[in-house]
C-alpha positions as CSV (number, residue, x, y, z in Angstrom):
1,X,18.5,4.9,13.3
2,X,16.1,7.2,12.4
3,X,14.2,6.6,15.9
4,X,17.7,7.0,17.6
5,X,18.5,10.4,15.3
6,X,14.9,11.5,16.7
7,X,13.6,12.1,13.2
8,X,10.9,9.5,13.8
9,X,8.9,8.9,16.8
10,X,7.2,5.8,18.0
11,X,4.5,5.9,20.8
12,X,6.4,3.0,22.6
13,X,9.4,1.1,22.9
14,X,10.9,0.6,19.4
15,X,11.1,-3.2,19.8
16,X,7.4,-3.3,20.8
17,X,6.6,-1.2,17.9
18,X,8.2,-3.1,15.8
19,X,6.7,-6.6,16.9
20,X,3.4,-4.8,16.5
21,X,3.6,-3.7,12.8
22,X,4.4,-7.3,11.8
23,X,1.9,-8.9,13.4
24,X,-0.6,-6.7,11.5
25,X,-2.2,-8.8,8.1
26,X,-0.3,-8.4,5.0
27,X,3.1,-7.5,6.8
28,X,6.1,-9.2,5.9
29,X,9.9,-8.8,6.8
30,X,11.5,-9.7,3.9
31,X,15.4,-11.3,4.8
32,X,18.3,-10.1,4.0
33,X,19.8,-12.6,1.1
34,X,23.3,-12.9,0.1
35,X,21.6,-12.0,-3.7
36,X,20.4,-8.6,-1.6
37,X,23.6,-7.8,0.0
38,X,25.3,-8.4,-3.4
39,X,22.9,-6.5,-5.4
40,X,23.1,-3.5,-2.7
41,X,27.0,-3.5,-3.8
42,X,26.4,-2.9,-7.6
43,X,22.8,-1.0,-8.1
44,X,22.7,0.0,-11.9
45,X,23.1,3.6,-12.6
46,X,24.4,6.2,-10.0
47,X,23.1,6.1,-6.5
48,X,24.1,7.5,-3.1
49,X,26.5,5.1,-0.7
50,X,23.8,4.9,2.4
51,X,23.7,1.2,2.9
52,X,20.4,1.3,4.2
53,X,18.8,2.9,1.4
54,X,20.8,0.9,-0.9
55,X,19.3,-2.4,0.9
56,X,16.1,-1.3,0.8
57,X,16.5,-0.5,-3.1
58,X,18.1,-3.9,-3.7
59,X,15.5,-5.7,-1.6
60,X,12.7,-3.8,-3.6
61,X,14.9,-5.0,-7.2
62,X,15.3,-8.5,-6.3
63,X,11.1,-9.0,-4.7
64,X,9.8,-7.1,-7.7
65,X,8.6,-4.8,-5.1
66,X,7.1,-1.2,-5.3
67,X,8.9,1.6,-2.8
68,X,6.5,3.8,-0.7
69,X,8.9,6.7,0.2
70,X,9.6,10.3,1.1
71,X,13.2,9.8,0.4
72,X,14.0,12.3,-2.4
73,X,17.1,10.3,-3.7
74,X,15.5,7.0,-3.7
75,X,12.8,8.8,-6.0
76,X,15.2,10.5,-8.0
77,X,16.8,7.3,-8.5
78,X,13.6,5.6,-9.6
79,X,13.2,8.0,-12.6
80,X,15.8,5.9,-14.4
81,X,14.0,3.0,-14.2
82,X,16.0,1.0,-12.0
83,X,13.4,0.4,-9.5
84,X,9.4,1.2,-9.0
85,X,8.6,3.9,-6.6
86,X,5.7,6.2,-5.3
87,X,6.1,9.3,-3.5
88,X,4.0,9.6,-0.1
């Protein structure tokens, strides 16, 4: 969506870019599981309704991952210790 809305620019066709990024050492694509889908609908505290952001946060919570983001809504949400997040 970010590329489609011209909020993110990539230097090659998006599918090729994603394929190359995922081929880098240490990069993994975490699957969208039923547990993550359910978690995204029942996040603790107050979080906005963007489904993609909710899935990102739910994935981090379920997989015990740290998020690196510029998204102010996710950063503010992390201040309540519902998810670990570092601003970039």
